[in-house]
C-alpha positions in Angstrom: 0.2 -17.4 12.8 -3.4 -17.7 14.4 -4.8 -15.6 17.3 -5.8 -17.2 20.5 -8.6 -19.2 21.1 -11.2 -16.7 22.1 -12.6 -16.3 25.6 -14.2 -13.9 28.1 -11.8 -11.8 29.7 -11.2 -8.4 31.4 -9.2 -5.4 30.1 -7.2 -5.7 33.0 -6.4 -9.1 32.0 -5.1 -8.2 28.7 -3.4 -5.2 29.1 0.2 -4.8 28.6 3.3 -2.7 28.7 2.6 0.8 26.8 5.1 0.8 23.4 5.9 4.1 22.1 6.1 2.5 18.7 3.1 0.3 19.0 1.3 2.7 17.2 2.6 6.0 16.2 0.6 9.1 16.9 -1.2 10.5 13.7 1.0 13.1 12.3 -0.3 16.2 10.6 -2.0 17.9 13.5 -5.8 18.0 14.6 -7.0 17.0 11.1 -5.3 13.6 11.0 -6.1 13.0 15.0 -9.3 13.5 14.2 -9.4 10.9 10.9 -7.6 8.5 13.3 -10.5 8.7 16.0 -13.2 8.2 13.3 -11.6 5.3 11.9 -11.1 3.7 15.8 -14.9 4.7 16.3 -15.9 3.0 13.0 -14.0 -0.4 14.1 -15.8 -0.1 17.7 -19.1 0.4 16.1 -18.9 -2.4 13.8 -17.7 -4.9 16.2 -20.5 -4.2 19.0 -22.9 -4.6 16.0 -21.3 -7.5 14.5 -21.4 -9.5 18.0 -24.6 -7.9 19.0 -26.6 -8.8 16.0 -24.4 -10.8 13.6 -22.2 -10.0 10.9 -24.4 -11.0 8.2 -27.5 -9.1 9.6 -25.4 -5.8 10.2 -25.0 -3.1 7.2 -22.6 -0.4 6.5 -25.3 1.8 6.8 -25.8 1.0 10.1 -22.1 1.3 11.3 -21.8 4.4 9.6 -25.0 5.8 11.5 -23.6 4.3 15.0 -20.9 6.9 14.5 -22.9 9.5 12.9 -21.2 9.6 9.7 -21.9 8.8 6.2 -21.6 5.7 3.8 -19.2 7.6 1.8 -17.0 8.5 5.1 -17.2 4.8 5.9 -15.9 3.6 2.6 -12.9 6.3 2.9 -11.1 4.1 5.6 -12.5 0.7 4.7 -13.6 -1.2 1.6 -15.9 -3.5 2.9 -17.1 -5.2 6.3 -14.3 -7.7 6.1 -11.9 -5.1 6.4 -13.2 -3.7 9.3 -13.8 -7.0 11.1 -9.9 -8.0 11.0 -8.9 -4.1 11.5 -7.8 -4.8 15.2 -5.9 -8.1 14.2 -3.7 -6.8 11.5 -2.5 -4.1 13.9 -1.3 -7.2 16.5 -0.2 -8.7 13.2 2.1 -5.9 12.1 3.5 -5.6 15.9 4.7 -8.8 15.5 6.3 -8.5 12.1 8.1 -5.4 13.7 9.5 -7.6 16.1 10.6 -10.0 14.1 12.1 -7.8 11.1 14.0 -5.9 14.3 15.5 -9.4 15.9 19.4 -9.7 15.4 20.6 -11.0 12.3 22.9 -13.9 13.7 19.9 -15.4 15.7 18.6 -18.6 14.3 15.3 -18.7 12.8 13.4 -20.2 15.5 15.1 -18.1 18.3 14.1 -14.9 16.0 10.4 -16.3 16.1 10.1 -17.1 19.4 11.8 -14.0 20.7 9.5 -11.7 18.4 6.2 -13.6 19.4 7.2 -13.1 23.1 8.1 -9.5 22.9 4.2 -9.0 21.1 2.7 -10.2 23.8 4.2 -7.6 26.1 2.1 -5.0 24.8 -0.5 -6.6 23.1 -3.3 -5.6 25.7 -2.3 -1.9 25.1 -2.5 -2.8 21.4 -5.9 -3.7 21.4 -7.1 -1.0 24.2 -5.9 1.6 22.1 -8.9 0.9 19.7 -11.5 -1.3 21.3 -11.9 -3.0 24.8 -10.2 -6.2 25.1 -13.4 -7.9 25.7 -15.4 -7.0 22.5 -11.9 -8.1 20.8 -12.3 -11.5 21.9 -16.2 -11.6 21.1 -15.4 -10.5 18.1 -12.9 -13.7 17.4 -15.8 -16.0 18.8 -18.0 -14.3 16.0 -15.6 -14.8 13.5 -15.6 -18.6 14.5 -19.2 -19.1 14.3 -19.6 -17.2 10.8 -18.5 -19.4 7.9 -17.6 -16.5 5.5 -15.3 -15.0 8.3 -13.7 -18.3 9.2 -12.6 -18.6 5.6 -11.5 -15.3 5.3 -9.4 -15.7 8.6 -7.9 -19.0 7.1 -7.1 -16.8 4.0 -5.3 -14.2 6.0 -3.4 -16.5 8.5 -2.3 -18.4 5.5 -1.1 -14.9 3.9 0.6 -13.9 6.9 2.4 -17.5 7.0 3.6 -16.9 3.6 5.0 -13.0 4.7 6.6 -14.4 7.8 8.3 -17.2 5.5 9.6 -14.7 3.2 11.0 -12.6 5.9 12.7 -15.5 7.4 14.3 -16.4 4.3 15.4 -13.0 3.4 17.3 -13.1 6.7 19.0 -16.3 5.8 19.8 -15.3 2.5 17.4 -18.2 0.8 15.1 -18.2 -2.2 11.6 -19.3 -0.5 10.8 -20.8 -3.3 13.6 -23.3 -4.2 14.2 -23.5 -0.5 11.7 -25.2 1.7 13.1 -24.9 5.3 11.6 -21.3 5.8 7.6 -22.2 4.9 8.2 -25.7 6.9 9.6 -23.7 10.0 6.6 -21.4 9.9 4.0 -24.0 9.6 5.3 -25.9 12.4 5.7 -22.5 14.7 2.1 -21.3 13.5 0.7 -24.9 14.9 2.5 -24.5 18.1 0.8 -21.2 18.6 -2.4 -22.6 17.7 -2.2 -25.2 20.2 -0.6 -22.7 23.0 -3.9 -20.5 22.0 -6.6 -23.4 22.3 -5.1 -24.4 25.7 -5.0 -21.1 27.2 -8.6 -20.2 25.8 -9.5 -23.2 27.8 -7.7 -22.5 30.6 -8.5 -20.9 34.3 -6.2 -17.9 33.9 -6.7 -15.2 31.1 -3.9 -13.0 31.9 -1.5 -12.0 28.9 1.1 -13.2 31.4 -0.6 -16.8 31.5 -0.7 -16.8 27.7 3.0 -15.4 27.5 3.9 -18.1 29.7 2.3 -20.6 28.1 3.5 -19.9 24.4 6.9 -19.9 25.8 6.7 -23.2 27.5 5.2 -24.7 24.1 7.9 -22.9 22.2 10.6 -24.4 24.1 9.3 -28.0 23.4 8.9 -27.5 19.8 12.5 -28.2 18.7 12.9 -31.2 21.1 9.4 -32.3 19.8 10.5 -32.4 16.2 14.5 -33.6 16.7 14.6 -35.5 20.0 13.5 -38.9 20.9 10.9 -38.6 23.0 11.1 -39.2 26.8 8.2 -39.1 29.4 10.7 -37.9 32.0 11.6 -34.5 30.1 7.9 -33.4 29.9 7.5 -34.9 34.2 10.6 -32.8 34.8 9.7 -29.8 33.0 6.3 -29.9 34.7 8.1 -29.9 38.2 
């Protein structure tokens, strides 16, 4: 499932409804809270440096120095620069997977995917803001799209996420994902819709999460008819009125 096409947005635009289970508080007292703060600080420092001076030009030493920690401390949290680049996105994706896993078993696969992604948009802003400003998150994706090594990593990670989603769907339906093509076909189509919706949203005038959610819902509503039904211009005209 691809991320929305990035653009400049305000923190207020993308601030969603807080969710208690979006990001569980660190357990273990002061020590764990301090570790979480250090991790968040490293993410923010890394993304700021990447977007200001370039990914390739930024070193791990510079990131660590910005947070006043050692290189050794950095590597306790992240294996390399790529890991810190995608840390927030992984949290957002984890939220979607949580929502998908929690969907009622009787729901058809496409309904479960649709409901899970729309529920995720309800608090995605809060998820991001818990670590970095939303503007920085969006600038990071602009940087990813202009950095070949990161673009390749993003495509690989997206493919891995799609496979994970397909296996979740197959498990829900009691299917063998390696012998039944339907889970992977459905997820590929779903991911394509998400990419198109994100691109259109990124090019539009309204940068709010409400707008993204509404646009995503509209595109997903057209997914099944676009695949199964004969196309009729009157259907689109009526839905636009």
